[in-house]
C-alpha positions in Angstrom: 87.3 60.3 181.4 83.5 60.3 181.7 81.9 60.0 185.2 81.1 56.3 185.9 77.6 56.0 187.4 76.8 53.8 190.3 73.4 52.2 190.4 72.6 50.7 193.9 70.3 47.7 193.9 68.1 47.7 197.0 66.4 44.3 196.4 67.9 42.6 199.4 66.8 45.3 201.8 63.4 44.0 200.8 64.6 40.4 201.3 65.4 41.1 204.9 62.0 42.9 205.4 60.1 40.0 203.9 61.8 37.5 206.2 59.6 38.7 209.0 56.7 39.9 206.8 56.7 43.4 208.4 57.5 46.9 207.1 61.2 47.1 208.3 63.8 47.6 207.0 62.2 49.9 204.4 63.7 49.7 200.9 62.6 53.3 200.2 64.6 54.6 203.2 67.6 52.6 201.8 67.1 54.2 198.4 67.2 57.7 199.9 70.3 56.9 202.0 71.9 55.5 198.8 71.2 58.8 197.0 72.8 60.8 199.8 75.8 58.5 199.8 76.5 59.2 196.1 74.4 56.7 194.1 73.6 58.0 190.7 70.5 55.7 190.4 68.5 53.1 192.2 67.9 49.6 190.7 65.0 47.4 191.8 63.9 44.0 190.4 60.2 43.2 190.6 60.3 39.5 190.2 57.2 37.5 189.1 57.1 35.7 192.5 57.6 39.1 194.4 60.2 37.4 196.6 61.8 40.8 197.6 60.6 44.0 195.9 56.9 44.5 195.9 54.5 46.5 193.6 54.1 49.0 196.4 57.9 49.5 196.6 58.0 50.4 192.9 55.2 52.8 193.4 56.9 54.4 196.4 60.3 54.6 194.6 58.7 56.4 191.7 57.3 59.0 194.2 60.3 59.6 196.4 63.4 59.3 194.2 65.2 62.2 192.8 67.7 60.0 190.9 66.6 57.7 188.1 65.0 54.3 188.8 66.3 51.4 186.8 63.4 48.9 186.8 64.6 45.3 186.3 62.0 42.9 185.0 61.4 39.7 183.1 60.0 40.0 179.6 56.4 39.2 180.5 53.1 40.9 179.7 52.4 41.6 183.4 55.8 43.4 183.9 55.4 45.3 180.6 52.0 46.7 181.8 53.6 47.7 185.2 56.5 49.5 183.5 54.1 51.3 181.1 52.0 52.4 184.0 55.0 53.9 186.0 57.3 54.8 183.1 60.6 54.6 185.0 63.7 56.3 183.6 65.2 52.9 182.6 63.9 49.3 182.1 66.4 46.5 182.2 65.1 43.2 180.8 66.6 40.2 182.6 66.1 36.4 182.4 64.1 35.0 185.3 63.5 31.4 186.6 61.4 30.9 189.7 63.7 28.3 191.1 66.9 30.3 190.9 68.4 32.1 193.9 69.6 35.0 191.8 69.8 35.9 188.1 72.0 33.1 186.8 73.0 34.4 183.4 72.3 36.8 180.6 69.2 37.0 178.5 69.0 34.8 175.4 68.4 37.6 172.9 69.6 35.9 169.7 67.0 33.1 169.9 64.1 35.4 170.8 65.0 38.4 168.7 61.6 38.9 167.0 59.6 38.6 170.3 61.9 40.9 172.2 61.9 43.5 169.4 58.1 43.7 169.6 58.2 43.6 173.4 60.5 46.5 174.0 59.0 48.8 171.3 56.1 50.1 173.5 58.6 50.7 176.4 60.8 52.8 174.2 57.7 54.7 172.8 56.8 55.4 176.5 60.1 57.1 177.0 61.9 54.4 179.0 65.5 53.6 178.2 65.6 49.9 177.4 68.6 47.9 178.7 69.2 44.2 178.0 71.1 42.1 180.6 73.4 39.8 178.6 76.5 37.7 178.7 79.7 39.2 177.2 78.9 37.4 173.9 79.2 38.9 170.4 76.0 37.3 169.1 73.9 38.5 172.0 75.3 42.0 171.7 74.6 42.1 168.0 71.0 40.8 168.6 70.4 43.4 171.4 71.5 46.1 168.9 69.2 44.8 166.2 66.1 44.7 168.4 66.6 48.4 169.2 67.9 48.3 172.8 69.8 51.5 173.7 71.8 50.0 176.5 73.3 46.6 177.4 74.3 45.5 180.8 77.1 42.9 180.8 76.8 40.1 183.3 79.9 40.1 185.5 78.9 37.1 187.6 81.3 34.6 186.0 84.2 36.9 186.4 83.4 37.5 190.1 82.7 33.9 190.8 86.1 32.8 189.3 87.8 35.4 191.5 86.0 34.3 194.7 86.9 30.6 194.0 90.6 31.4 193.3 90.3 30.4 189.6 92.5 33.2 188.5 93.2 32.0 185.0 89.5 31.8 184.3 88.9 35.1 186.0 91.4 36.8 183.8 90.0 35.2 180.7 86.5 36.4 181.7 87.8 39.9 182.4 89.4 40.0 178.9 86.1 38.9 177.4 84.3 41.7 179.2 86.8 44.2 178.1 86.6 43.1 174.4 82.8 43.0 174.4 82.5 46.4 176.1 84.5 47.9 173.3 82.6 46.0 170.7 79.2 47.1 172.0 80.4 50.7 172.2 81.5 50.5 168.6 77.9 49.6 167.7 76.6 52.7 169.4 75.3 50.9 172.5 75.7 52.4 176.0 77.5 49.8 178.1 76.7 49.0 181.7 77.9 46.1 183.9 76.9 44.3 187.0 76.3 41.2 189.1 78.5 40.0 192.0 80.8 43.0 192.0 82.7 43.5 195.3 85.4 45.9 196.6 87.9 43.2 195.3 86.5 42.9 191.8 85.1 46.3 190.9 88.2 48.2 189.8 89.2 46.2 186.7 85.7 46.6 185.3 85.4 50.2 186.4 88.5 50.9 184.4 87.0 50.0 181.1 86.5 53.4 179.4 83.4 52.2 177.5 81.5 51.3 180.7 79.2 54.1 181.8 77.4 52.5 184.8 77.8 49.7 187.3 74.8 48.2 189.1 75.8 46.7 192.5 73.4 45.5 195.2 73.8 42.3 197.2 77.4 43.0 198.2 76.6 46.5 199.3 73.6 45.5 201.4 75.8 42.8 203.0 78.6 45.3 203.8 76.0 47.7 205.2 75.4 45.2 208.1 79.0 45.8 209.2 79.8 49.4 208.0 76.4 51.0 207.6 74.8 51.6 204.1 76.3 55.1 203.4 79.9 54.2 204.3 79.6 50.9 202.3 78.4 52.8 199.2 81.0 55.6 199.7 83.8 53.1 199.7 82.5 51.6 196.4 82.2 55.0 194.9 85.8 55.8 196.0 87.1 52.6 194.4 85.2 53.3 191.2 86.5 56.8 191.0 90.1 55.7 191.7 89.9 53.1 188.9 88.5 55.7 186.5 91.3 58.2 187.3 
């Protein structure tokens, strides 16, 4: 089976740094440690309110990384201009509301198909692989395909939340939906990624889907790093992913 890539999201290293307004801990150092621990890529979300990752972080990541950067961003003119200036390997378009604590759901592609098609065209022309962060929903996957996205990232948050809350019937239903929609997206020629809320307890069933090529995991790994250290935390996630794939 193909190698399952792990993208490590370093946003919440920046959250801890920004709590004191200083320079420590440094997200760039975390990114390099993640590389050494076996991450296949680094994910960073430059939010409009700059609550964690900063413009300087993106600039620094582009300079120091030897693995690909997956630049998460809202579909705004400002973010498009930043992406076109840096030309990261991948751009993932995510929904964003200022009042939310984290990304709450998938992007509504079907309702904004025309705007998003025009929005992503210059990014593709600049050589960025465009990914769309969406719910495991047939209409959204079809819309992402029509607008010219090369990659979709399925939102695993509902599955992970149901597991954490002990709602196992809902968890299993959500997992089955993710399984079916991974296969459906793959059948359209889309590359399938997944992420949001994945932990050691929830990663393996998703990692086992043969169509999924990449998992993006951040908040849980940064939390575990407090107890284990960043490299051991990532190494354990890598081990679980590889075991599920085998």
